[in-house]
N, C-alpha and C positions, 0 to 999 in steps of 0.2 A: 720448543715453545714452553714446555713445563719448567725447564731449567731457567729460562728467562723470567717466567712468572714467579719463580721462587726468589729470584734476586729482586725483581721490581714488577709487581703486578700491574702497575700503571704505565709501564714502558710501552711506547708505540713508535714504530719506525717511521710513521708518517709525520710525526712532530719533530721539529728541530731540536737538536741537542741543547741549545740555549734555553728553549722553553722548558724542557724536561729538567734541566739543572736548576733553573729558577724556581720551578714548582717544588722540587724536592728539598732545596735549601730552605725555602719559605715554610714548607710543611714541617721540616725538622725543627725550625726555629719556633713555630707555633706549638708543636708537640712538646717541646722542652719548656713550655710555659711563657714564651715570649709573646708580646702583643703583635698582631698582624700589622706590619708597617704600611702606612698610607701615604707617606711623602718620600720623595727622593732624598737620599742621604741619611735617612732615619736609622736604618739597620744595614750594616755591611757584613757579610759572612763570606769567608773564603774569596774575598775580592769582588763579590757580587753585591750590587746595590739592590736589596730586596724591595725597598720602597719604590724605587724606579721601576722594578719589574712588576710589582702589583699595580702600580699606576698605569703602566702600559697595557696590562691585561684588561683593566677596566675600560680604558679608552678604546681599545681595539676589540672589544667584546664581540661585535658582530662578525669579525673575520675569523674568530675561533671556531673550531669544530664543536659540535654539540657535546661530545665526550669531554673536551677540555673545559667547556662551560660548566658541565656537571661536576667535574673534579674541583674546579675553583669554587663553585657554589657550595657543594656538599662537604668537601674536605676542609677548605680554608674559610668558608663563609664570605667569599668575595662575590660581588655582583657587578653588573655593568654600571657605567656612569649615568646618573639620573639627568633628566633634562635641566634641572636647576643647577647642577654642577657643571654642565656643559656651557651654560651661558655665563660669561664673566659678569660679575656684579658691576653695575655702572657706578663710577666714582662721582661723588658730588663735587661741585666747584670748590667747596670748603675743603674737601679731602685733597684735591689737587693743589690748592693754595698751601695747605699744611705741608705737603710733600716738597713743594718747591721752596718754601721758607726753610724747611729743615736742611735742604741742600745748600741754600744760601748761607745759613748759619754755620754749617760744616765747613764750607769753603772759607768763610770769613775767619773762623777759628784757626784754620790751618794757615791761611795766607795773610791775614790781617787787613784785608781790603775786599771790595766787591768789584774790582776791575776785571771782570770775567770775559774772556774771548767769546765771541758770538757762537762758535761751534763747540764750546766746552761742555762736556758731559760729566756730571758729578755722580759718583757711585754712592747711593744711600741705601744700605741694606741690600734688598733683593732687586730694587727698581733703579735702573740708571735714569738720571734726571738731566734733561737738556737745559741746564742752568743758564748758559749764555743766551740762548734764544728767549727763555722766559724773562730774564732781566731786561733784555733789549725790548721785547714786546711790552713789558710793564712800563718802561720809561715812556714809550710812545703813547700809552693809554693812562698816564699818570693822573689826568684830570678825572678819570672814571673810578679811581680807587677810593675806597672808604678811608676816612682819616685813620682808623685803626691799622689797616693794612699798610698805609703809607708810613705810619709811625714805626711799624715793625721793621720795615726796610731802612728807614732813617736811622734806627738804632744800630744798624750794621754799616752805616756810612755810605748808603746808596747815593750815587751821583745821578741827578735827574736830567742832566742835559749833556 
């Protein structure tokens, strides 16, 4: 036991090797002056995504053993996900319109038209947009669109019937 403690005082046979590896790589990264990663893909060390690991620890906080929670809190400064973080922010209608319009503009720039199949999904950054369904539904509700929104789609050559 003393020999193991000399190598790694935080080692615990009850914790999975993946957890221990993630903890030690993250701890070494922070100890070397790196910022604690908070998003997946932010920091990759030895093939391990430390941002994904820290995010998973925060999200699964309640399932961790008290000693693991203590290590994360005391050594890394990591805590559980707050209630505000758990609730996805509601997107406004204007936000949704802007996302769909960006997808329509991207499709138009690439294809030169807006003849989008009903099931087409346009990849815009992180969020996949169901562009075909959006345009089809927008055509059906054209009489309810504001003149500004209709003009934005007209500029892309939207066919309304």
